[in-house]
C-alpha positions, 0 to 999 in steps of 0.5 A: 416766890424768890427771884430765882424761883420765878425765873426758874418757873418762866424759863422752865419749858412745858411738860409733855402733858402741857405740850399734848394739851395745847395740840388737843385744845387746837383739835377740839376748837377745829372740831367745835367750829366745824359743827357750827358750834353745836358740839358739846363734850360727847360729840367732840370726844367722838369726833376727836376719836374718828381722827385717832385723837383719844382723850378722856371725857373729863379732860375734854371737858376741863379743856373746854371750859379753860377756853369758854367753849360750850355746847349749843343749849336746848331751845324751846323748838317750834312745833307744828301740831297735826291734826287727826281726821276722825273720819279717816282710819288710822294704821296699826302700831307696828313699832310699839316704840321699838325703834330697831332695825337690823338693816337699812329698809326695814324701818322708816320713821316720818314727821313734819316741822315748820320753818319760819321765814319773813315771807312766812311758814314753810313745812318740811316733811322728812323720811328717815331710815332707823338703822342708819339714821339717815334722812332718805326723803324730804320735801317742802311746802307752803302747806300741811297737805297730804301731797307734802308727806307724799313727796317725802315718801317718793323721794325715799322710795326713788333713793332707797328702792326698798322691797318691803318697808315699815312707814311710822308716823304719828296720825296726822291727816296727812298720814292718814288721808286716802291719797297716802294710804293708796301710795303706800299700797301701791308701792308695798310699804306698810303704814304703821302710826302711834297713839293720839298725843303721845310724842314717844310713839314717834320719839325717833322722828322728833329727835332729829327735828329737836336737833334740827331745830335747835341747831339750824332753825332756832338759830337763823333768820331767813328773808325768803323761803328760797334761803330757807330751803337752801339752809335746810337742804345743806343741813340735811344733805351735807351736814 
């Protein structure tokens, strides 16, 4: 390179594309940090679009690579296995893997997971609305009992007050218990359950927990159950 060529390159102002990339990089960093550094290209692109910034997937991916920004990788999640009580009769499968609703309070999905802390395990049960994908009910307990899933259902009933709704879960003994069945009949809730040992029959609820476990539970260590409760509460209600 000639001396004059070097100085011409050094003093040349940024092109419109380069200036736009600088601004876009700043917005990408903001979106990534706002997601607690969990978002990848697809969700960052949606976040940018919501604020009026339109960019192609390839462009965002290129800029993220140049800044060494990447999504949070999936880790092997904590698993909680519910046991079926052979003496209790499960409800029929009213969903058949069709997790579709035309409005809120038509179909809810429910499941449980475990939150490890230094004080021991904490169990979390949630109820999510299929239409809005919002968690409408949740509860914590130190043990996996029928009371845990009933508390989550009660919260959903209190916040949404549905006329008639399908509550879909697996065949865990908590959901097939007499107490849970009585509460459903009392409130006009139609229980539905998938087959035993098939994760796809309750895929939507498991998908929520997969995100929660990857983005929060697997990345944190809590000394007390109180700390864990607050962290999960903030994630569900605020994030």
